[in-house]
N, CA, C and O atoms as CSV, one atom per row, in Angstrom:
chain,resi,resn,atom,element,x,y,z
A,1,MET,N,N,214.354,-23.358,-27.236
A,1,MET,CA,C,215.081,-22.320,-27.954
A,1,MET,C,C,214.488,-20.963,-27.590
A,1,MET,O,O,213.322,-20.697,-27.880
A,2,SER,N,N,215.270,-20.124,-26.970
A,2,SER,CA,C,214.805,-18.806,-26.563
A,2,SER,C,C,215.305,-17.736,-27.533
A,2,SER,O,O,216.495,-17.650,-27.838
A,3,LEU,N,N,214.380,-16.943,-27.996
A,3,LEU,CA,C,214.725,-15.848,-28.897
A,3,LEU,C,C,214.733,-14.496,-28.177
A,3,LEU,O,O,214.848,-13.454,-28.821
A,4,ALA,N,N,214.613,-14.509,-26.854
A,4,ALA,CA,C,214.558,-13.264,-26.087
A,4,ALA,C,C,215.785,-12.373,-26.311
A,4,ALA,O,O,215.615,-11.167,-26.489
A,5,PRO,N,N,217.007,-12.908,-26.310
A,5,PRO,CA,C,218.166,-12.034,-26.579
A,5,PRO,C,C,218.119,-11.422,-27.978
A,5,PRO,O,O,218.518,-10.273,-28.167
A,6,PHE,N,N,217.635,-12.182,-28.954
A,6,PHE,CA,C,217.502,-11.685,-30.325
A,6,PHE,C,C,216.494,-10.542,-30.384
A,6,PHE,O,O,216.746,-9.514,-31.013
A,7,VAL,N,N,215.341,-10.730,-29.721
A,7,VAL,CA,C,214.306,-9.691,-29.686
A,7,VAL,C,C,214.855,-8.443,-29.001
A,7,VAL,O,O,214.654,-7.329,-29.484
A,8,GLN,N,N,215.543,-8.627,-27.883
A,8,GLN,CA,C,216.092,-7.494,-27.147
A,8,GLN,C,C,217.089,-6.708,-27.996
A,8,GLN,O,O,217.069,-5.478,-27.993
A,9,LYS,N,N,217.949,-7.400,-28.710
A,9,LYS,CA,C,218.947,-6.726,-29.543
A,9,LYS,C,C,218.277,-5.955,-30.678
A,9,LYS,O,O,218.685,-4.835,-30.986
A,10,LEU,N,N,217.258,-6.537,-31.302
A,10,LEU,CA,C,216.536,-5.854,-32.378
A,10,LEU,C,C,215.910,-4.552,-31.879
A,10,LEU,O,O,216.008,-3.515,-32.535
A,11,VAL,N,N,215.273,-4.618,-30.727
A,11,VAL,CA,C,214.608,-3.430,-30.176
A,11,VAL,C,C,215.639,-2.398,-29.738
A,11,VAL,O,O,215.431,-1.201,-29.933
A,12,GLN,N,N,216.740,-2.839,-29.153
A,12,GLN,CA,C,217.778,-1.900,-28.713
A,12,GLN,C,C,218.366,-1.110,-29.870
A,12,GLN,O,O,218.790,0.031,-29.688
A,13,LEU,N,N,218.398,-1.697,-31.049
A,13,LEU,CA,C,218.927,-1.000,-32.215
A,13,LEU,C,C,218.017,0.130,-32.685
A,13,LEU,O,O,218.459,1.021,-33.412
A,14,VAL,N,N,216.755,0.100,-32.276
A,14,VAL,CA,C,215.770,1.081,-32.734
A,14,VAL,C,C,215.609,2.245,-31.757
A,14,VAL,O,O,215.372,3.373,-32.187
A,15,VAL,N,N,215.731,1.999,-30.471
A,15,VAL,CA,C,215.388,2.990,-29.452
A,15,VAL,C,C,216.543,3.934,-29.127
A,15,VAL,O,O,217.695,3.682,-29.479
A,16,MET,N,N,216.200,5.033,-28.443
A,16,MET,CA,C,217.202,6.010,-28.018
A,16,MET,C,C,217.804,5.647,-26.652
A,16,MET,O,O,218.918,6.063,-26.336
A,17,GLU,N,N,217.065,4.870,-25.844
A,17,GLU,CA,C,217.536,4.458,-24.520
A,17,GLU,C,C,217.598,2.928,-24.451
A,17,GLU,O,O,216.721,2.305,-23.853
A,18,PRO,N,N,218.623,2.317,-25.053
A,18,PRO,CA,C,218.674,0.851,-25.126
A,18,PRO,C,C,218.861,0.149,-23.782
A,18,PRO,O,O,218.521,-1.027,-23.647
A,19,GLU,N,N,219.394,0.854,-22.794
A,19,GLU,CA,C,219.620,0.223,-21.492
A,19,GLU,C,C,218.317,-0.055,-20.739
A,19,GLU,O,O,218.314,-0.841,-19.791
A,20,ILE,N,N,217.222,0.572,-21.141
A,20,ILE,CA,C,215.935,0.396,-20.460
A,20,ILE,C,C,215.121,-0.754,-21.053
A,20,ILE,O,O,214.139,-1.183,-20.446
A,21,VAL,N,N,215.499,-1.252,-22.202
A,21,VAL,CA,C,214.728,-2.299,-22.885
A,21,VAL,C,C,214.759,-3.598,-22.085
A,21,VAL,O,O,215.827,-4.081,-21.709
A,22,THR,N,N,213.571,-4.159,-21.829
A,22,THR,CA,C,213.469,-5.465,-21.184
A,22,THR,C,C,212.527,-6.336,-22.013
A,22,THR,O,O,211.555,-5.852,-22.594
A,23,VAL,N,N,212.831,-7.604,-22.053
A,23,VAL,CA,C,212.002,-8.566,-22.781
A,23,VAL,C,C,211.650,-9.696,-21.823
A,23,VAL,O,O,212.531,-10.354,-21.271
A,24,ARG,N,N,210.354,-9.913,-21.632
A,24,ARG,CA,C,209.884,-11.019,-20.802
A,24,ARG,C,C,209.292,-12.077,-21.727
A,24,ARG,O,O,208.523,-11.773,-22.639
A,25,GLU,N,N,209.661,-13.298,-21.473
A,25,GLU,CA,C,209.223,-14.420,-22.315
A,25,GLU,C,C,208.164,-15.217,-21.572
A,25,GLU,O,O,208.312,-15.506,-20.384
A,26,ALA,N,N,207.097,-15.571,-22.272
A,26,ALA,CA,C,206.029,-16.375,-21.679
A,26,ALA,C,C,205.575,-17.403,-22.704
A,26,ALA,O,O,205.838,-17.269,-23.899
A,27,ARG,N,N,204.905,-18.409,-22.228
A,27,ARG,CA,C,204.385,-19.462,-23.101
A,27,ARG,C,C,202.867,-19.473,-22.959
A,27,ARG,O,O,202.344,-19.510,-21.844
A,28,ASP,N,N,202.161,-19.441,-24.084
A,28,ASP,CA,C,200.703,-19.432,-24.054
A,28,ASP,C,C,200.173,-20.307,-25.186
A,28,ASP,O,O,200.269,-19.950,-26.360
A,29,ARG,N,N,199.614,-21.456,-24.815
A,29,ARG,CA,C,199.009,-22.379,-25.781
A,29,ARG,C,C,199.943,-22.731,-26.933
A,29,ARG,O,O,199.542,-22.688,-28.096
A,30,GLY,N,N,201.170,-23.074,-26.617
A,30,GLY,CA,C,202.112,-23.482,-27.641
A,30,GLY,C,C,202.778,-22.347,-28.398
A,30,GLY,O,O,203.477,-22.585,-29.383
A,31,THR,N,N,202.573,-21.124,-27.955
A,31,THR,CA,C,203.147,-19.952,-28.613
A,31,THR,C,C,204.102,-19.251,-27.659
A,31,THR,O,O,203.784,-19.047,-26.487
A,32,GLN,N,N,205.273,-18.883,-28.164
A,32,GLN,CA,C,206.212,-18.079,-27.390
A,32,GLN,C,C,205.791,-16.619,-27.506
A,32,GLN,O,O,205.711,-16.079,-28.610
A,33,VAL,N,N,205.524,-15.983,-26.376
A,33,VAL,CA,C,205.124,-14.579,-26.352
A,33,VAL,C,C,206.262,-13.767,-25.749
A,33,VAL,O,O,206.751,-14.072,-24.661
A,34,TYR,N,N,206.676,-12.735,-26.468
A,34,TYR,CA,C,207.743,-11.851,-26.003
A,34,TYR,C,C,207.138,-10.482,-25.721
A,34,TYR,O,O,206.734,-9.771,-26.640
A,35,ASN,N,N,207.079,-10.118,-24.437
A,35,ASN,CA,C,206.555,-8.822,-24.015
A,35,ASN,C,C,207.724,-7.857,-23.877
A,35,ASN,O,O,208.593,-8.037,-23.024
A,36,VAL,N,N,207.736,-6.831,-24.726
A,36,VAL,CA,C,208.835,-5.874,-24.773
A,36,VAL,C,C,208.415,-4.597,-24.058
A,36,VAL,O,O,207.372,-4.016,-24.361
A,37,THR,N,N,209.235,-4.171,-23.112
A,37,THR,CA,C,208.997,-2.924,-22.391
A,37,THR,C,C,210.126,-1.960,-22.729
A,37,THR,O,O,211.303,-2.312,-22.644
A,38,VAL,N,N,209.757,-0.740,-23.114
A,38,VAL,CA,C,210.738,0.293,-23.447
A,38,VAL,C,C,210.375,1.569,-22.707
A,38,VAL,O,O,209.328,1.651,-22.066
A,39,SER,N,N,211.238,2.550,-22.800
A,39,SER,CA,C,210.979,3.856,-22.215
A,39,SER,C,C,209.723,4.461,-22.862
A,39,SER,O,O,209.485,4.247,-24.051
A,40,PRO,N,N,208.926,5.208,-22.102
A,40,PRO,CA,C,207.737,5.842,-22.696
A,40,PRO,C,C,208.057,6.729,-23.896
A,40,PRO,O,O,207.226,6.886,-24.790
A,41,ASN,N,N,209.243,7.304,-23.921
A,41,ASN,CA,C,209.647,8.148,-25.044
A,41,ASN,C,C,209.956,7.339,-26.299
A,41,ASN,O,O,209.939,7.881,-27.404
A,42,ASP,N,N,210.236,6.051,-26.139
A,42,ASP,CA,C,210.641,5.208,-27.257
A,42,ASP,C,C,209.521,4.338,-27.832
A,42,ASP,O,O,209.733,3.638,-28.822
A,43,VAL,N,N,208.353,4.373,-27.233
A,43,VAL,CA,C,207.254,3.526,-27.706
A,43,VAL,C,C,206.932,3.827,-29.168
A,43,VAL,O,O,206.749,2.908,-29.966
A,44,GLY,N,N,206.865,5.086,-29.514
A,44,GLY,CA,C,206.569,5.472,-30.894
A,44,GLY,C,C,207.632,5.016,-31.872
A,44,GLY,O,O,207.320,4.664,-33.010
A,45,ARG,N,N,208.885,5.019,-31.440
A,45,ARG,CA,C,209.976,4.579,-32.315
A,45,ARG,C,C,209.888,3.078,-32.568
A,45,ARG,O,O,210.180,2.615,-33.671
A,46,VAL,N,N,209.489,2.318,-31.552
A,46,VAL,CA,C,209.391,0.867,-31.705
A,46,VAL,C,C,208.191,0.501,-32.579
A,46,VAL,O,O,208.281,-0.397,-33.415
A,47,ILE,N,N,207.083,1.189,-32.386
A,47,ILE,CA,C,205.894,0.887,-33.181
A,47,ILE,C,C,206.083,1.378,-34.609
A,47,ILE,O,O,205.772,0.655,-35.556
A,48,GLY,N,N,206.580,2.575,-34.774
A,48,GLY,CA,C,206.828,3.112,-36.106
A,48,GLY,C,C,205.566,3.610,-36.784
A,48,GLY,O,O,204.461,3.429,-36.274
A,49,LYS,N,N,205.737,4.234,-37.924
A,49,LYS,CA,C,204.608,4.776,-38.674
A,49,LYS,C,C,203.761,3.624,-39.212
A,49,LYS,O,O,204.255,2.745,-39.917
A,50,ASP,N,N,202.489,3.650,-38.867
A,50,ASP,CA,C,201.535,2.601,-39.261
A,50,ASP,C,C,201.973,1.216,-38.793
A,50,ASP,O,O,201.565,0.219,-39.389
A,51,GLY,N,N,202.792,1.124,-37.743
A,51,GLY,CA,C,203.218,-0.165,-37.196
A,51,GLY,C,C,204.249,-0.890,-38.029
A,51,GLY,O,O,204.412,-2.104,-37.904
A,52,ARG,N,N,204.940,-0.165,-38.869
A,52,ARG,CA,C,205.897,-0.810,-39.778
A,52,ARG,C,C,207.116,-1.381,-39.052
A,52,ARG,O,O,207.568,-2.480,-39.374
A,53,VAL,N,N,207.650,-0.647,-38.080
A,53,VAL,CA,C,208.865,-1.112,-37.390
A,53,VAL,C,C,208.564,-2.371,-36.591
A,53,VAL,O,O,209.277,-3.368,-36.706
A,54,VAL,N,N,207.506,-2.331,-35.779
A,54,VAL,CA,C,207.173,-3.513,-34.985
A,54,VAL,C,C,206.753,-4.661,-35.900
A,54,VAL,O,O,206.962,-5.824,-35.558
A,55,GLY,N,N,206.175,-4.360,-37.033
A,55,GLY,CA,C,205.825,-5.397,-37.999
A,55,GLY,C,C,207.062,-6.104,-38.530
A,55,GLY,O,O,207.072,-7.326,-38.678
A,56,CYS,N,N,208.098,-5.336,-38.816
A,56,CYS,CA,C,209.354,-5.917,-39.289
A,56,CYS,C,C,210.026,-6.755,-38.199
A,56,CYS,O,O,210.563,-7.828,-38.475
A,57,ILE,N,N,209.993,-6.260,-36.963
A,57,ILE,CA,C,210.561,-7.020,-35.844
A,57,ILE,C,C,209.818,-8.338,-35.698
A,57,ILE,O,O,210.441,-9.387,-35.531
A,58,ARG,N,N,208.493,-8.294,-35.758
A,58,ARG,CA,C,207.692,-9.519,-35.651
A,58,ARG,C,C,208.019,-10.498,-36.773
A,58,ARG,O,O,208.085,-11.706,-36.548
A,59,GLN,N,N,208.223,-9.980,-37.970
A,59,GLN,CA,C,208.532,-10.834,-39.114
A,59,GLN,C,C,209.888,-11.532,-38.933
A,59,GLN,O,O,210.019,-12.720,-39.226
A,60,LEU,N,N,210.889,-10.793,-38.451
A,60,LEU,CA,C,212.207,-11.385,-38.214
A,60,LEU,C,C,212.167,-12.441,-37.118
A,60,LEU,O,O,212.777,-13.502,-37.249
A,61,VAL,N,N,211.450,-12.151,-36.039
A,61,VAL,CA,C,211.353,-13.102,-34.931
A,61,VAL,C,C,210.576,-14.342,-35.369
A,61,VAL,O,O,210.926,-15.461,-34.995
A,62,SER,N,N,209.533,-14.146,-36.154
A,62,SER,CA,C,208.762,-15.275,-36.665
A,62,SER,C,C,209.619,-16.166,-37.556
A,62,SER,O,O,209.543,-17.391,-37.467
A,63,ALA,N,N,210.427,-15.562,-38.408
A,63,ALA,CA,C,211.307,-16.334,-39.291
A,63,ALA,C,C,212.345,-17.113,-38.486
A,63,ALA,O,O,212.622,-18.275,-38.786
A,64,ALA,N,N,212.915,-16.479,-37.469
A,64,ALA,CA,C,213.894,-17.165,-36.627
A,64,ALA,C,C,213.229,-18.291,-35.838
A,64,ALA,O,O,213.819,-19.357,-35.662
A,65,GLY,N,N,212.017,-18.062,-35.368
A,65,GLY,CA,C,211.291,-19.082,-34.622
A,65,GLY,C,C,210.882,-20.261,-35.473
A,65,GLY,O,O,210.821,-21.390,-34.986
A,66,SER,N,N,210.603,-20.013,-36.734
A,66,SER,CA,C,210.174,-21.100,-37.612
A,66,SER,C,C,211.284,-22.116,-37.837
A,66,SER,O,O,211.008,-23.271,-38.160
A,67,LYS,N,N,212.519,-21.706,-37.674
A,67,LYS,CA,C,213.640,-22.641,-37.781
A,67,LYS,C,C,213.552,-23.734,-36.713
A,67,LYS,O,O,213.959,-24.873,-36.943
A,68,GLY,N,N,213.015,-23.372,-35.541
A,68,GLY,CA,C,212.856,-24.329,-34.454
A,68,GLY,C,C,211.427,-24.763,-34.262
A,68,GLY,O,O,211.065,-25.254,-33.193
A,69,ASN,N,N,210.604,-24.591,-35.285
A,69,ASN,CA,C,209.173,-24.935,-35.233
A,69,ASN,C,C,208.453,-24.248,-34.077
A,69,ASN,O,O,207.629,-24.864,-33.401
A,70,LEU,N,N,208.763,-22.976,-33.849
A,70,LEU,CA,C,208.114,-22.186,-32.808
A,70,LEU,C,C,207.166,-21.177,-33.429
A,70,LEU,O,O,207.464,-20.579,-34.462
A,71,ARG,N,N,206.034,-20.997,-32.794
A,71,ARG,CA,C,205.125,-19.916,-33.169
A,71,ARG,C,C,205.414,-18.783,-32.197
A,71,ARG,O,O,205.436,-18.996,-30.985
A,72,THR,N,N,205.636,-17.579,-32.718
A,72,THR,CA,C,206.048,-16.470,-31.863
A,72,THR,C,C,205.119,-15.275,-32.000
A,72,THR,O,O,204.499,-15.058,-33.041
A,73,VAL,N,N,205.041,-14.505,-30.916
A,73,VAL,CA,C,204.288,-13.250,-30.892
A,73,VAL,C,C,205.140,-12.230,-30.155
A,73,VAL,O,O,205.683,-12.528,-29.091
A,74,VAL,N,N,205.262,-11.030,-30.710
A,74,VAL,CA,C,205.979,-9.944,-30.056
A,74,VAL,C,C,204.965,-8.854,-29.725
A,74,VAL,O,O,204.267,-8.350,-30.605
A,75,LYS,N,N,204.896,-8.496,-28.433
A,75,LYS,CA,C,203.976,-7.455,-27.984
A,75,LYS,C,C,204.772,-6.316,-27.340
A,75,LYS,O,O,205.713,-6.549,-26.583
A,76,VAL,N,N,204.378,-5.095,-27.655
A,76,VAL,CA,C,204.997,-3.923,-27.029
A,76,VAL,C,C,204.101,-3.524,-25.863
A,76,VAL,O,O,202.938,-3.173,-26.063
A,77,VAL,N,N,204.634,-3.576,-24.660
A,77,VAL,CA,C,203.879,-3.251,-23.454
A,77,VAL,C,C,203.937,-1.748,-23.221
A,77,VAL,O,O,205.023,-1.174,-23.140
A,78,THR,N,N,202.778,-1.110,-23.112
A,78,THR,CA,C,202.723,0.328,-22.816
A,78,THR,C,C,202.043,0.519,-21.476
A,78,THR,O,O,201.145,-0.236,-21.105
A,79,ASP,N,N,202.480,1.530,-20.761
A,79,ASP,CA,C,201.885,1.825,-19.435
A,79,ASP,C,C,200.877,2.932,-19.536
A,79,ASP,O,O,200.277,3.315,-18.532
């Protein structure tokens, strides 16, 4: 069960440049890791004040993953 399209849609709703959003999926020790790359101008919007926005995204992805007994991690990749 891949949640990459779900993660991508969530992030696209937050950013100003949704066409640049990419999500790479990896597997690490039984955990699905979603590496999200956005425009440098949108990193702050995705992270949010005190990490609240990315925290909410992680919570939604975790809840969706728990339906399929998946452990998930969402990481925002910065350059």
